[in-house]
C-alpha positions in Angstrom: 123.7 104.7 106.3 121.1 102.6 105.6 119.3 100.0 107.2 121.3 97.2 105.5 124.1 98.8 107.1 123.3 98.0 110.7 123.9 94.8 112.7 120.3 92.4 113.4 120.7 93.0 117.4 121.1 97.2 115.8 118.3 96.4 113.2 115.4 94.7 116.0 116.1 97.8 118.3 115.0 100.2 115.3 112.3 98.6 114.6 110.9 98.8 118.1 111.6 102.2 119.0 109.3 103.4 114.7 107.3 101.4 116.4 107.2 103.1 120.1 107.7 106.3 117.6 104.1 105.5 115.3 102.1 105.6 118.1 103.1 108.4 120.1 100.5 110.8 118.7 98.2 107.7 118.7 97.9 108.3 114.5 99.1 106.9 111.9 98.9 109.0 108.8 99.5 108.8 105.4 102.5 111.0 105.6 104.4 108.2 108.7 104.0 106.1 106.9 105.4 107.1 103.6 107.8 108.3 106.0 108.4 104.6 107.6 108.5 102.7 103.5 111.2 105.5 102.5 113.5 104.6 105.5 114.1 100.9 104.1 116.3 102.3 100.8 117.2 100.2 98.9 116.5 97.1 101.2 113.1 98.2 99.7 109.0 98.8 101.7 108.4 95.4 102.8 111.8 94.9 104.7 111.0 97.3 107.1 107.4 96.3 107.9 109.1 92.9 108.5 111.4 94.4 110.8 109.0 96.2 111.8 107.0 93.3 112.3 109.5 91.1 113.9 110.6 93.6 116.4 107.3 93.5 118.0 107.7 89.6 118.4 111.0 89.8 120.0 110.8 93.0 122.0 107.3 92.8 122.9 107.0 96.3 125.2 108.5 99.4 126.0 110.5 98.3 128.4 112.7 96.2 126.2 113.1 98.2 123.8 114.8 101.0 125.1 116.5 98.0 126.9 117.9 97.2 123.2 117.9 100.8 122.6 120.0 101.4 125.0 122.7 99.0 124.4 123.5 100.3 120.7 126.9 101.3 120.9 127.7 102.7 117.3 127.9 106.3 116.8 126.5 106.7 113.3 124.0 103.5 114.0 122.4 106.0 116.9 123.3 108.8 114.1 121.0 107.0 111.3 118.4 106.3 113.8 117.7 109.5 115.5 117.6 110.9 111.7 115.6 108.7 111.0 113.1 108.4 114.1 112.8 112.2 113.8 112.1 112.4 109.9 109.2 109.8 111.1 108.2 112.1 113.7 108.2 115.6 111.4 106.2 113.8 109.1 102.9 115.3 110.6 104.3 117.6 113.1 106.3 116.8 115.9 103.6 116.0 118.7 104.9 117.1 123.0 105.4 112.8 123.3 107.3 112.1 119.9 109.5 115.1 121.2 110.0 113.7 124.6 110.8 110.2 123.3 114.3 111.5 120.9 115.2 113.9 124.1 115.3 111.0 126.3 117.0 109.4 123.2 119.0 111.8 123.0 119.9 111.2 127.2 120.8 106.7 127.0 123.3 107.9 124.0 
């Protein structure tokens, strides 16, 4: 599965979840940026950053991101997003806040 395989609502939630994960450790490292870039797959680097930017406009706070995430029902999408977020978190070492976010996401799915 790749970014382009997600429907619009799934993409938007994914963009918001990426924003949340990036903020969790308070430092957006080059390693994290490289992991985010890699997530775009065949869609290209600009696609993932446009998606993250769009999610900032449409999902302005964490509660709206959480709501959008809770509406994702496809198992393959959930797996893709969890794996992607885990990779971003692990890029510079998963901290407690990042780990808690992944636990929360697993608990709602």
